[in-house]
Residue, then its C-alpha position, 0 to 999 in steps of 0.5 A: m534112344t538107346d535103352t541104357t537100362t538093359r545094356t550090358h554091363r561088365l559087372p552085375q548090377r545090383r547091390s550085394l554086401v558080403t561084409t559089414l562095412p568097411g570091411p577087412r581089406s579097407t580098414a587095413l587100407a585105412q591104417r595104411r592111408a592114417a600113416s601116408v596120406a594127410a589128415g586134410v584130405g577127407s573121404s565120405a565113405p571108409v570103403y576102399a573102391a577096386d572096381a566100378d561099371g554102370g551104377v556100382i562100385v564094388d570095393v576091395d571086400g567084394n561088396s557091390l554098392i549102388d553109386l549115387g554120387s558118380g565121383i560128385a557128377v563125374t562118371g555120368v557115363g560110367a566109370s569104366n565105359p568101354a568107349v572112353a577106356a578104349a580112346i584112353a588106351e588109344q591115345a596113351a599108346r601114341f603119346t600121354h603128353t607133349c604140352f599143348m603150348v610147346t607142340p600142339y595136337e588135334g584132340y585139343v582143337q577137336v575138344a574146342e570145336e565140340l564146346a563151341a557147338l554144344t554150349p549156348g548161343d549161336h555166336a562165335k566162341r573160344s575155349v581154353l582147357f584146364n585140369s579143374g573146375a576151380e582152375a576153369v573159374e580163376n581163369a574165366i575171372k581172369i578173362a572178364r577183369l581183362a576184357t573189361g578193365r574192371t575188377a570187382v566180381v560178384a558171387f552169391d550166398h550158398a555159391y561153391h566154385g573152388r578151393t584156389n585162393l581166388t575160388m575159395a574167396l567166391t565160394a560161400k561156406n566157412m567149413p571146411y573150405k575156408s576156415n583159417f586159409g586166409p586172407f583171400a583175394p580181393e574185390i569179390y562182393r557177395m549177393p542174396m541167392s534165389y532159394p525158393f524154399r527159404d525165400e519169403a512166400g511168394l518171392t519171384g525170381a524177378e523179385a530175388a534178381r531185383r533185389a540182388i541188383s539193387r545191392i549191386e548197384t548201391q554196394i559196388g557199381a555198375d562200371a566198376l564190375a567185371a563179371i557176375i559169377i553162379e552156378p544155374i543150380q547150386g552144387e556144394g550149397g545145397f542144389i538150390v534151384p533159383a526161382p524162375g526168372f532169376l538167372a535171366a533177370l541178372a543176365e539181362w541186366a549184366k548185358a545192358n551194364g557191360v559186366v561179363f556173365i559166368a555160368d559156373e556149369v562144373q557140376t551141372g554140366f554135360a547132360r546132369t539136368g536133362a539138358w547138356f547145360a543147366c542154364e538151358h532150362e532158363g533160356v540163358v546164354p552166358d557170356l563165359i561158361t566154365l566146365a569140368k566134372g562130366i566132360a571126360g568120363g572121370m579124366p581131369l579135364a576142365a575148360v572155359t568156353g564162351r565170347a570170342e571177343l573175351l578169350d581173344a582179348v587175352h594176350p598170347g601166353g596169357l592163358g594155359g598151364t602145362y598139363g592143361g588139355n592133356p592129349v589122354a584127357c581130350a581123348a576121353a572128352l571126345a569119347s565121353i561126349g561122343q557116348m552122351k550123344e550115342l546113349d542120349l544121356i539127356g533124355r536118360a537124365r530125364e527119365i531118372e528125374n521122373l523116375a525119382l522125384p515121385v518117389l521123394r515126394e510120397l516119402a516127403a509127404e510121409t514125414d514132417v523131416i523132408g522140408d524141400v524135394r528139389g532139382r533137375g534130371a539127375m541132380l535131385a536132393i532131399e533137404l532135411v530139417r527139425p520136425g515140422a519146421a525149417e531149421p536145418d537138421p545136419a545131425l540126421t542127415k549125416a546119419v541118413a547118409a551113413a545108414a545108407l552106406a551100412h545098407g550098400v548105397i553111396v549118397l553124398t550130402c551138402g548144403t551150407f547148413g549141412n542137411v541135404i542129401r544129393l543124388l548125383p546117379p551115374l546116367v547110365i544107371g538102370d531103373d531098378l538099380l536105381l529105385d533100389g537105391l531109393s528104397v534104401i534111403a527111404d527106410a533109412i529116413r523112416t527107421l530114423t525118424r521111426i515111421n512105419g514101426p517101432a523105434g530104431f525099425t521098420d516094417r520093411p526091413i532094409p535088405r543085406s543084398a538086392 
């Protein structure tokens, strides 16, 4: 394995604040933004990026922040990986666009070949490329409906699948994703998810699957169901890892009933969880798999990959899009996948898990506001609750994220109840930088819950630079 923790980076891999956040240049940009960018576009951090490399983002004021978000699981290989940047520049110098539906090119074919080799299962596969995860999900549903001749689709509680009309219907959470944007696409049915922290004690994955299957059979009927779509580890819903056996039981029932099983691996794919794809942890081979985010090192690219007979059932011209499989994005994807292999980022994701989970679990043992610590690989979460209870605490979650940012660490929140801190570091982050980021989060929780010190302070002040 290539040691990513000692790899030479273009930018110093350290946390360093030279202004309070946001600094004056970020503040000025925020004022310009307010006059020109739609208010409906939100940003979790009020700092504006000027540079990024490895595990750090440098803002326009010169502050170096630890990146524990990876642009929402996108920049696993780093935000300016040299191999990816070189591939982009080389392709852009040749041509930036022809449209694969007009004049095709080899890069698209190469990406499809790589996806056929990497995704689970040894069956014949086909791929179609798009621009975003939502676009991939929408087309996976189209494919399933056409191939089966059925219309109903099952999604799950806490699911997130995108922001288009159909994918909003699949998404569970109302605010901010769905509120007042309806009416939504019909024939979408929601079933209970396996959520070990919040399920009744002792409920197994197989039992949770039977609960969902019973409702499917009662409310829809297997012969009307085109597809089941599920995130193997739910993303925006709270990094929920279903109980062992849940996914496998659903997939087995789907296969027995001619239902297309779709794994939405938009956030979990491409080494993020310590496997190429999260469904591999449960031994599940999906019929279709939707991909995006980490596929191309930050360039917009997405895909549906799956059984040849399903994708080939669609008539010529039924799938595509002007920018789908853009040649520059394809070049970035090939370089990014190459870096995942060369740097053994699957192994690195497992190392991140082994490094971070003990720290987070030790923190959980100190306090009664951490209800659960969970996740796989470099996709980890802390669920915050009211002291000594399971009641979600979104206010504390928001405060922890704000405190971490104030001390130079970018973290994201998620969860149906807004009470989950999610950690998505670049897979190339070094050990020291990761541990520094975790220490800031831990000290923020200690400070806000008054652990190990007087009100509002900790015994170990968070340094302003590291």
